[in-house]
NUMILO-525570 format. One record per residue: x negated, y negated, z negated of N, C-alpha, C in turn; residue in one letter. Coordinates in steps of 0.1 Angstrom, whole numbers, padded with zeros to 4 digits, always signed. Atoms other than C-alpha are relative to their C-alpha. Layout:
BEGIN
XYZXYZXYZa ...
REM end
This chain:
BEGIN
-0006+0005+0013-1083-1017-0864+0015+0004+0001x -0013-0004+0001-1050-1004-0876+0008-0010-0008x -0009+0010+0006-1020-1024-0888+0006+0007-0013x -0005-0005+0013-1010-1018-0925+0009-0010-0007x -0008+0008+0010-0985-1030-0951-0003+0006-0013x +0002-0005+0014-0992-1027-0988+0009-0008-0008x -0008+0006+0010-0966-1034-1014-0005+0004-0014x +0005-0003+0013-0978-1036-1050+0008-0007-0011x -0008+0005+0011-0960-1042-1083-0010-0003-0012x +0009+0004+0011-0978-1062-1110+0008+0000-0013x -0006+0000+0013-0971-1060-1147+0008-0013-0003x -0008+0012+0002-0943-1084-1158-0004-0009-0012x +0004+0008+0011-0961-1096-1189-0012-0010+0004x +0011+0009-0005-0988-1114-1168+0006-0014+0001x -0004+0014-0002-0987-1152-1167-0001-0003+0015x +0000+0004-0014-0983-1171-1135-0014-0001+0006x +0014+0002-0004-1020-1179-1133-0007+0014+0002x +0005-0014-0001-1029-1142-1139+0005+0007+0012x -0006-0006-0012-1006-1131-1111-0007-0006+0012x +0007+0006-0011-1021-1156-1087-0014+0005+0002x +0014-0004+0000-1056-1146-1097-0001+0014+0005x +0001-0014-0004-1049-1109-1092+0003+0002+0015x -0004+0000-0014-1032-1114-1058-0012-0005+0008x +0012+0006-0007-1062-1136-1047-0011+0010+0000x +0011-0010+0001-1086-1109-1059+0001+0011+0011x -0002-0010-0010-1070-1083-1037-0001-0005+0015x +0001+0006-0013-1067-1106-1007-0015-0003+0003x +0014+0002-0002-1104-1116-1011-0007+0013+0003x +0006-0013-0003-1113-1079-1012+0002+0004+0014x -0003-0004-0014-1096-1072-0979-0008-0009+0010x +0006+0009-0009-1110-1103-0962-0015+0003+0000x +0014-0003+0001-1145-1095-0974-0004+0013+0007x +0003-0012-0007-1143-1061-0958+0004-0001+0015x -0003+0002-0015-1133-1076-0924+0014+0002+0004x -0015-0001-0004-1095-1073-0926+0005-0014+0005x -0007+0011-0005-1073-1097-0907+0013-0001-0007x -0012+0002+0008-1046-1110-0931+0010-0006+0010x -0011+0005-0009-1014-1114-0910+0010-0008-0008x -0011+0006+0008-0989-1122-0937-0001+0005-0014x -0001-0005+0014-0985-1121-0974+0013-0007-0006x -0012+0005+0006-0953-1125-0994+0001+0003-0015x -0003-0002+0014-0944-1129-1030+0015+0002-0001x -0014-0003+0001-0911-1112-1036+0006-0003-0014x -0004+0004+0014-0910-1123-1073+0003+0011-0009x -0003-0009+0011-0898-1106-1104+0013+0008+0004x -0011-0009-0003-0875-1076-1096+0002+0011-0010x -0003-0011+0009-0858-1050-1116-0004+0013+0007x +0005-0013-0005-0873-1015-1112+0011+0010+0000x -0010-0010-0001-0852-0985-1102-0001+0009-0012x +0003-0008+0012-0868-0966-1132-0011-0007-0007x +0010+0007+0008-0891-0976-1160-0014+0005+0004x +0014-0004-0003-0928-0976-1153-0008-0006-0011x +0008+0005+0012-0952-0979-1183+0009-0007-0010x -0010+0006+0009-0921-0987-1204+0004-0014+0004x -0004+0013-0006-0914-1018-1182+0012+0002+0009x -0012-0001-0008-0881-1024-1165+0000-0010+0012x +0001+0009-0011-0892-1052-1142-0015-0001+0004x +0014+0002-0005-0923-1061-1121+0000-0011+0011x +0002+0010-0010-0937-1088-1098-0005+0007+0013x +0002-0007-0013-0936-1075-1062-0008-0009+0009x +0007+0007-0010-0961-1086-1035-0002+0009+0012x +0002-0007-0012-0965-1076-0999-0012-0006+0008x +0011+0004-0009-0997-1078-0978+0002+0007+0014x -0001-0005-0013-0995-1073-0940-0013-0003+0007x +0014+0003-0004-1030-1069-0925-0004+0011+0010x +0007-0009-0009-1052-1052-0899-0014+0003-0005x +0013-0004+0005-1082-1033-0910-0004+0014+0005x +0004-0013-0004-1103-1002-0901+0006+0010-0010x -0006-0010+0008-1087-0970-0914-0008+0005-0012x +0009-0005+0011-1117-0960-0936-0001-0009-0012x +0000+0010+0011-1113-0991-0957+0013+0000-0009x -0012+0000+0008-1078-0983-0970-0002+0008-0013x +0002-0008+0012-1089-0956-0995-0008-0008-0011x +0007+0009+0010-1115-0980-1012+0009-0011-0005x -0009+0011+0004-1088-1007-1013+0010+0005-0010x -0010-0006+0009-1063-0984-1030-0007+0004-0013x +0008-0002+0012-1091-0975-1055+0000-0012-0009x +0000+0012+0008-1092-1011-1065+0013-0002-0007x -0012+0000+0007-1055-1009-1073+0000+0009-0012x +0000-0009+0011-1060-0979-1095-0009-0004-0011x +0010+0005+0011-1089-0996-1114+0006-0012-0007x -0005+0012+0006-1068-1027-1122+0013+0003-0008x -0010-0003+0010-1046-1024-1153+0013-0008+0003x -0012+0008-0002-1022-1051-1141+0009+0005+0011x -0008-0006-0011-1010-1030-1111+0007+0012-0005x -0008-0011+0005-0982-1007-1120+0002+0011+0011x -0002-0009-0012-0976-0992-1085-0004-0007+0012x +0004+0005-0014-0987-0996-1049+0004+0010+0010x -0003-0009-0011-0978-0982-1016-0006-0006+0013x +0006+0005-0013-0998-0986-0983+0006+0009+0011x -0006-0007-0011-0982-0977-0950-0006-0005+0013x +0005+0003-0013-0997-0976-0915+0012-0002+0009x -0011+0003-0009-0974-0993-0890-0002+0005+0014x +0000-0003-0014-0966-0979-0856+0005-0012+0008x -0005+0012-0008-0955-1001-0827+0014-0004-0003x -0013+0004+0003-0919-1000-0837+0001-0007-0013x +0000+0007+0013-0926-1009-0873-0007-0014+0001x +0006+0013-0002-0949-1037-0861+0010-0010+0005x -0010+0009-0006-0921-1052-0840+0010-0004-0011x -0010+0004+0010-0897-1050-0870-0007-0009-0010x +0007+0009+0009-0923-1066-0893-0002-0014+0006x +0000+0013-0006-0927-1094-0868+0013-0008-0001x -0013+0006+0001-0890-1100-0868+0003-0005-0014x -0002+0004+0014-0890-1101-0906-0008-0012-0004x +0008+0012+0003-0919-1126-0907+0007-0012+0006x -0006+0012-0007-0901-1149-0882+0013-0004-0008x -0012+0003+0007-0868-1147-0902-0004-0007-0014x +0004+0006+0013-0887-1155-0935-0006-0014+0003x +0005+0014-0003-0905-1185-0918+0011-0009+0002x -0011+0009-0003-0872-1199-0906+0008-0003-0013x -0007+0003+0012-0856-1195-0940-0007-0009-0010x +0008+0009+0009-0884-1214-0957+0000-0014+0005x -0001+0013-0006-0880-1243-0933+0013-0007-0003x 
REM end
């Protein structure tokens, strides 16, 4: 199993319940395929660097998970099929990136307490 991070941007016109439902759908998809969810973060509404689909903002979300490499392409296909997703990016983490991600998770846990 490889370690991955996926950041995706949801359409800003979605309601709070629609956003939660969409994020839950993608999380459930990963878990149903045998992924181990390590961390998920809601980065909230952010201004985009450039317009996407005539939108200037979007709701950012991060998933940090471990899954077999052959399941990443079908997961990204789910993003392409969903109209509420404006952009996504999946990155495989090496050992240095994993260490940095662990530090980020610890820092975020401390800031929430």
